[in-house]
N, C-alpha and C positions, 0 to 999 in steps of 0.2 A: 559072521563075516563083517568085517569092518572096511569101510571105504577109506582108502588112503588118498590124500590130496595129490593131485597130479603136479608134475613139475611145471606145467604151463600156467597154473593158477597163481604161482607166486609172482611172476612178472606182471600180471594184471593188477594185483593188489598194490604194487609199487607205482604203476601208472595212476591209479586212483588217488594214492597218496600225493603224488606231484600235482595232479589236477585240483585236489582239495586245497593244497597249500597255495597254489596260484590263484584260486578263487577267493580265498581268505585275504591274500595280499591285495587283490583288485578291490575288494570290498572295503578294506581299511583305507586305501588311497582315495577311493571315491568319497568316503566320509570326511577325510581330511580336507579334500578339495571343497566340499560343501561347507564345512566350517569356515574355511578361508573366504569363500564367496560371501557367506552371511556376515562375517566380521567386517568385510569391506563395505557391504551394503548398509550395515547399521552405523558404521563410522561416518558415512556420508548423509545420513538422515538428519533432518533438523531436530533441534532440541524438543522435548516434550511440551514446552510451553509455547512453541512457535505455532503460528496460525497455519492451517493447511488451506485456507481460503486464497484464492487468487485475487490479488489486489488489482482492481480495475480503476484507472484514473477517472476523475469526474469528467463529464462530457464538456465539449467545447460549445458554449452558447453563442460565440461570435466575438468580434473585437469589442473592446471597451468603448461605449458611446461617448460622444462629447459631453464632458461634465465640467462644472467649475469645482476644482479640487482645492482643499485647504489642508495644510499640514497640522502637526501637533499644537502649534502656537497660533493657528488661524491664518498663517501666511499662505498666499496663493501658490499653487503648484501647477506646473505644466504636465500634461499627461506623459510626455517623454521622460520626465524625471522618475517615472515608476518602471521604466524599462529595466529588465534584468533582476527585478525584485518581486517577491511574492507579496501581494497587497490585499488587504481587506478594507473595502470601502463601505463606510456607513453613510447612507443617505440622511440628510438632515433638511429640515424646512428652512433653516437660517444658518449662515456661516458661523455664528457664535454658539451654536448648539453644543451641548456637552456630549462627550463620548459615552456610549453605553458602558456601564460598569463591567459587565461580563466580558466585554471585548479585551480589556486590560488583562483579565485572567487568562483568556485564550492566548493572547500574545505571550504572556509569561510562560505558559505551559509549552507552547511551541518552541520558544527560545531555549527552554531547559532541555528540549528534545533535539536541539540543534537545527531547528527550522526557523530562521529569522523571517518575520512577517512585519510589514509596515502597515500601520493603521492610518487611514485617511478619511476625512470628512468630505462629502460631496453634496453640492446643491445643483439641482437640475437647472440648466440654462434654458432660455426660451427656445433655443434650437435643438435641445436634447430630444432625440427620438428613442424612447425606451420601448422595449418589447411590450406588446399589449398586456401580456400576463404580469409584467413587472410594474406597469404604470400605477395600478392602484397602491402597491406597496411603496413605490417612490414618492407618490403624492401625499402619503400619510407619514412619511419619514420612517418607515419600517423596513426598507429594503437594505440588504447587505449583499455585496458582491465580492466574491473571491476571485482575484485577477492573477494570472500566472505571469512568468517572467517575459513572455512575448506579447503581453497586454491583451490576452484572450480571457474573456469571462469564463471561469470554470466552476463557479458555484453561485447559486442564487438562494438567499435565505430570508425568511421573515423574522425579524428581531423579536416579534411578539409571540412567536410559535411556542407551544407548550408540548413537550418539554423544550427547554432552551436549545437553540441550534448549536450550542457550544461544541458538543461532542462530534456532531457531523462536520463542523468547520475544521476542528482539529484533525479529524480523520482525512478529510479532503486535502488539507494543506500538507500533512505528512506524505500523502501519496503523491502529491505534485512534486515533492522533494525527492522521493525514492522510487516511485513506479516508473516503468518504462512508458514514456509519452509517445503518442503517435507523431 
């Protein structure tokens, strides 16, 4: 005795075939959508050599104190002449002091990166009120100040620091040019 398939079994196999094809179609479409999403996400990702660190601008230490400023050739400068420029101020014990050699290298590196910075010599005047933490460096001629375009002190460095403060100055100056400032 052999069992013959009933007539009702054939329509059920047809339904399973349609459901299988529909499931396969949905799976293929879902995979295609995933590929499109991943392609879009990777095209928006930064290059592999880009830094994933969040650049934080250097802190604001306060307004530039009253100083006697001197330009490249020793000519006196008014503080207002620095407005709108990124400035690196070297404290000196005398107006005719020579600029520190590494500052020229810092300036050249920043200008090559499209970050113009002005180098200025400063001698404290009798009315200069330096922050107590800076006074020792200022009195010894080792103080360097990075001043932003709004005449706010944004970096304080010791010129005799080891290793040289060059890299930190360059990083801070670049950030003042490109980071979102408060």
